[in-house]
SEKOLVO-487740 format. One line per 10 residues: their letters; for each residue x, y, z of N, C-alpha, C. Coordinates in Angstrom, 1 decimal. Layout:
N
a) X/Y/Z/X/Y/Z/X/Y/Z; ...
//
This chain:
143
mkrillvedn) 97.8/101.0/116.1/97.6/99.6/116.2/99.0/98.9/116.2; 99.2/98.0/117.1/100.4/97.2/117.2/100.5/96.3/115.9; 101.7/96.1/115.4/101.9/95.3/114.3/103.0/94.3/114.5; 102.9/93.2/113.8/103.9/92.1/113.8/104.6/92.2/112.5; 106.0/92.1/112.6/106.8/92.0/111.4/107.2/90.6/111.2; 106.8/90.0/110.1/107.1/88.6/109.7/108.2/88.7/108.6; 109.4/88.2/109.0/110.5/88.3/108.1/110.8/86.8/107.6; 110.2/86.5/106.4/110.2/85.1/105.9/110.2/85.2/104.4; 111.1/84.4/103.7/111.0/84.4/102.3/110.4/83.2/101.6; 110.1/82.2/102.4/109.5/81.0/101.8/108.0/81.3/101.7
pndveltlea) 107.4/81.3/100.5/106.0/81.6/100.3/105.1/80.7/101.0; 105.4/79.4/101.1/104.5/78.5/101.8/104.5/78.8/103.3; 105.7/79.1/103.9/105.7/79.4/105.3/105.0/80.8/105.6; 105.1/81.7/104.7/104.4/83.0/104.8/102.9/82.7/104.8; 102.5/82.0/103.9/101.0/81.7/103.8/100.5/81.0/105.0; 101.3/79.9/105.5/100.9/79.2/106.7/100.9/80.1/107.9; 101.9/80.9/108.0/102.0/81.8/109.2/100.8/82.8/109.2; 100.5/83.4/108.1/99.4/84.4/108.0/98.1/83.7/108.3; 97.9/82.5/107.7/96.7/81.7/108.0/96.6/81.4/109.4; 97.7/81.0/110.0/97.6/80.6/111.5/97.3/81.8/112.3
lqqchlansv) 97.9/83.0/112.0/97.6/84.2/112.7/96.2/84.6/112.6; 95.7/84.5/111.3/94.3/84.8/111.1/93.3/83.9/111.9; 93.6/82.6/111.9/92.8/81.7/112.7/92.8/82.1/114.2; 93.8/82.7/114.6/93.9/83.1/116.0/93.2/84.4/116.3; 92.7/85.0/115.3/91.9/86.3/115.4/92.7/87.4/116.2; 94.0/87.5/115.9/94.8/88.6/116.5/94.4/89.9/115.8; 94.2/90.9/116.6/93.8/92.2/116.1/95.0/92.9/115.4; 96.2/92.4/115.6/97.4/93.1/115.1/97.5/92.9/113.5; 98.1/93.9/112.9/98.4/93.8/111.5/99.7/93.1/111.4; 99.9/92.4/110.2/101.1/91.7/110.0/101.7/92.2/108.7
evirdgadal) 103.0/92.7/108.8/103.7/93.1/107.6/104.7/92.0/107.3; 104.6/91.6/106.0/105.5/90.5/105.6/106.7/91.2/104.8; 107.9/90.8/105.2/109.1/91.2/104.5/109.9/90.0/104.1; 110.3/89.8/102.9/110.8/88.6/102.4/112.4/88.6/102.2; 113.0/89.6/102.9/114.4/89.8/102.6/115.0/90.5/103.9; 116.2/90.0/104.4/116.8/90.5/105.6/117.2/92.0/105.4; 117.7/92.4/104.3/118.1/93.8/104.1/116.8/94.7/104.1; 115.7/94.2/103.5/114.5/95.0/103.5/113.9/95.1/104.9; 114.1/94.1/105.7/113.7/94.1/107.1/114.4/95.2/107.9; 115.7/95.3/107.7/116.5/96.4/108.3/116.0/97.7/107.8
dclyrkgays) 115.8/97.8/106.5/115.3/99.1/105.9/114.0/99.5/106.6; 113.1/98.5/106.8/111.8/98.8/107.4/112.0/99.3/108.8; 112.8/98.6/109.6/113.0/99.0/111.0/113.7/100.4/111.1; 114.6/100.7/110.2/115.3/102.0/110.2/114.7/103.0/109.3; 113.6/102.7/108.7/112.9/103.6/107.8/113.8/104.2/106.7; 114.5/103.3/106.0/115.4/103.7/104.9/114.8/103.2/103.6; 115.3/103.6/102.5/115.0/103.1/101.2/113.5/103.2/100.9; 112.9/102.1/100.5/111.5/102.1/100.2/110.6/102.4/101.4; 111.2/102.3/102.6/110.4/102.5/103.8/110.7/103.9/104.5; 111.3/104.8/103.7/111.7/106.1/104.3/110.5/107.0/104.6
edksdlpclv) 109.4/106.8/104.0/108.2/107.6/104.3/107.2/106.9/105.3; 107.6/105.7/105.8/106.8/104.9/106.7/106.7/105.7/108.1; 105.5/105.9/108.5/105.2/106.7/109.7/104.7/105.7/110.8; 104.6/104.4/110.5/104.0/103.5/111.5/105.0/103.3/112.7; 104.4/102.9/113.8/105.2/102.6/115.0/106.1/101.4/114.7; 107.1/101.2/115.5/107.9/100.0/115.4/107.0/98.8/115.7; 107.4/97.6/115.2/106.5/96.5/115.5/106.6/96.1/116.9; 105.5/95.4/117.4/105.5/94.9/118.8/106.2/93.6/118.9; 106.5/93.0/117.7/107.1/91.6/117.6/107.7/91.4/116.2; 108.8/90.8/116.2/109.4/90.4/114.9/109.5/88.9/114.9
lldlkmprvd) 108.9/88.2/113.9/109.0/86.8/113.7/110.1/86.7/112.6; 111.2/86.1/112.9/112.4/86.1/112.0/112.9/84.7/111.6; 113.0/84.5/110.4/113.6/83.2/109.9/115.1/83.4/109.8; 115.8/82.3/110.0/117.3/82.3/109.9/117.8/82.5/108.5; 117.2/81.8/107.6/117.6/81.8/106.2/116.9/82.8/105.4; 117.6/84.0/105.2/117.0/85.1/104.5/117.9/85.5/103.4; 117.4/86.0/102.2/118.3/86.5/101.2/119.0/87.8/101.6; 120.1/88.1/101.0/120.9/89.3/101.2/121.5/89.4/102.6; 120.7/89.5/103.6/121.1/89.6/105.0/120.4/88.5/105.8; 121.2/87.6/106.4/120.6/86.4/107.1/119.9/86.9/108.4
glevlrqiks) 119.1/86.0/108.9/118.4/86.3/110.1/119.3/86.6/111.3; 120.4/85.9/111.4/121.3/86.2/112.6/121.8/87.6/112.5; 122.2/88.1/111.3/122.7/89.5/111.2/121.5/90.5/111.5; 120.3/90.2/111.0/119.2/91.1/111.3/119.0/91.1/112.8; 119.1/90.0/113.5/118.9/89.9/114.9/120.1/90.7/115.6; 121.3/90.5/115.1/122.5/91.2/115.7/122.2/92.7/115.7; 121.8/93.2/114.5/121.6/94.6/114.4/120.4/95.1/115.3; 119.4/94.4/115.3/118.2/94.8/116.2/118.7/94.9/117.6; 119.3/93.8/118.1/119.6/93.8/119.5/120.8/94.6/119.9; 121.6/95.1/119.0/122.7/96.0/119.3/122.3/97.5/119.2
dpalrripvv) 121.1/97.8/118.8/120.7/99.2/118.6/119.8/99.6/119.7; 120.1/100.6/120.5/119.3/101.0/121.6/117.9/101.3/121.3; 117.7/101.8/120.0/116.3/102.2/119.6/115.5/101.0/119.2; 116.1/99.8/119.0/115.4/98.6/118.5/115.4/97.5/119.5; 116.4/97.4/120.4/116.7/96.2/121.1/115.6/95.7/122.0; 114.6/96.6/122.3/113.5/96.2/123.2/112.4/95.5/122.4; 112.5/95.5/121.1/111.5/94.8/120.3/111.7/93.3/120.5; 110.7/92.5/120.9/110.8/91.1/121.0/111.1/90.5/119.7; 112.1/89.6/119.6/112.3/88.9/118.4/112.2/87.4/118.6; 111.4/86.7/117.8/111.3/85.3/117.9/111.8/84.7/116.6
mltssreekd) 112.8/83.8/116.8/113.4/83.1/115.7/112.4/82.0/115.4; 111.8/82.1/114.2/110.8/81.1/113.8/111.4/80.4/112.5; 112.0/79.2/112.7/112.8/78.6/111.7/112.6/77.1/111.6; 113.1/76.5/110.6/113.1/75.0/110.4/114.4/74.4/111.0; 115.3/75.2/111.3/116.6/74.7/111.8/116.5/74.2/113.2; 117.1/73.0/113.4/117.2/72.4/114.7/118.7/72.3/115.1; 119.5/73.0/114.4/121.0/73.0/114.6/121.3/73.7/116.0; 122.0/73.0/116.8/122.3/73.5/118.2/123.1/74.8/118.0; 124.0/75.0/117.0/124.7/76.2/116.9/123.8/77.4/116.6; 122.8/77.1/115.8/121.8/78.2/115.5/121.1/78.7/116.7
vvqsydlgvn) 120.7/77.7/117.5/120.0/78.0/118.8/120.9/78.8/119.7; 122.1/78.3/119.9/123.1/79.0/120.8/123.4/80.4/120.3; 123.7/80.5/119.0/124.1/81.8/118.5/122.9/82.8/118.6; 121.7/82.3/118.3/120.5/83.2/118.4/120.4/83.7/119.9; 120.5/82.9/120.9/120.4/83.3/122.2/121.5/84.2/122.6; 122.7/83.9/122.1/123.9/84.8/122.4/123.7/86.2/121.9; 122.9/86.3/120.8/122.7/87.6/120.2/121.5/88.3/120.8; 120.7/87.6/121.7/119.6/88.3/122.4/118.2/87.9/121.9; 118.1/86.8/121.2/116.7/86.5/120.7/115.9/86.2/122.0; 114.6/86.5/121.9/113.7/86.3/123.0/113.1/84.9/123.0
afvvkpvdfa) 113.0/84.3/121.9/112.6/82.9/121.8/113.0/82.3/120.5; 113.2/81.0/120.6/113.6/80.2/119.4/112.6/79.1/119.2; 111.9/79.1/118.1/110.8/78.2/117.8/111.1/77.5/116.5; 111.1/76.1/116.6/111.3/75.3/115.4/109.9/75.1/114.8; 109.8/75.4/113.5/108.5/75.3/112.8/108.0/73.9/112.8; 106.9/73.6/113.4/106.4/72.2/113.2/106.0/71.9/111.8; 106.1/70.6/111.4/105.7/70.2/110.1/104.2/70.1/109.9; 103.6/69.6/111.0/102.1/69.4/111.0/101.4/70.7/111.1; 100.4/70.9/110.2/99.7/72.2/110.2/99.0/72.6/111.5; 98.4/71.6/112.1/97.7/71.9/113.3/98.7/72.3/114.4
qfveairtlg) 99.8/71.6/114.5/100.8/72.0/115.5/101.4/73.4/115.1; 101.6/73.7/113.8/102.1/75.0/113.4/101.1/76.1/113.8; 99.8/75.9/113.6/98.8/76.8/114.0/98.9/77.1/115.5; 99.0/76.0/116.3/99.0/76.1/117.7/100.3/76.9/118.2; 101.4/76.6/117.5/102.7/77.3/117.9/102.5/78.8/117.6; 102.0/79.1/116.4/101.8/80.5/116.0/100.8/81.2/117.0; 99.7/80.5/117.3/98.7/81.0/118.2/99.3/81.4/119.5; 100.1/80.5/120.0/100.7/80.7/121.3/101.7/81.9/121.3; 102.5/81.9/120.2/103.4/83.0/120.1/102.7/84.4/119.9; 101.7/84.4/119.0/101.0/85.6/118.8/100.3/86.1/120.0
vfwaivness) 99.6/85.2/120.7/98.8/85.6/121.9/99.8/86.1/123.0; 100.9/85.4/123.2/101.8/85.9/124.3/102.5/87.2/123.9; 103.2/87.2/122.8/104.0/88.4/122.4/103.2/89.6/122.0; 102.0/89.4/121.3/101.3/90.5/120.8/100.2/91.0/121.7; 99.7/90.1/122.6/98.6/90.5/123.5/98.9/90.4/124.9; 99.4/89.3/125.4/99.7/89.2/126.9/100.9/89.9/127.3; 102.0/89.9/126.6/103.2/90.5/127.0/103.1/92.1/127.0; 103.5/92.7/128.0/103.5/94.1/128.1/104.7/94.7/127.4; 104.5/95.4/126.3/105.6/95.9/125.5/106.3/97.0/126.3; 107.6/97.2/125.9/108.4/98.3/126.5/107.7/99.6/125.9
pqs) 107.6/100.6/126.8/107.1/101.9/126.3/107.8/102.5/125.1; 109.1/102.1/124.9/109.8/102.7/123.8/109.8/101.8/122.5; 109.1/100.7/122.6/109.0/99.8/121.4/107.8/100.2/120.5
//
């Protein structure tokens, strides 16, 4: 089964994102990781994830502001690794800073989405992301 990796440390945003994905009735499983270093360990199957046999995620929803390793560094490592770079990465963040948008696209992000404050708009944004990237989009055979 395809899975989505949600890399977010804000408990409220995690809860809202999971609720929004659930409301969309996506069949995918969602794995929540609250730390950038743990996200990289998960993708590379290191540390606590060394026994993980699951497929790579079909989508990574990544926040910029993460403990230990920030979202831009996680993105940089994903997109510079031939084994990972085909995984779609969506920066899902509260930042509206132009430098964050530019740097994310320079590093190869597939989309940059600013989290709406209104819950209904947030649900719609997540629904649109989830439906497109997890269902409509044809994943690379190697992802």
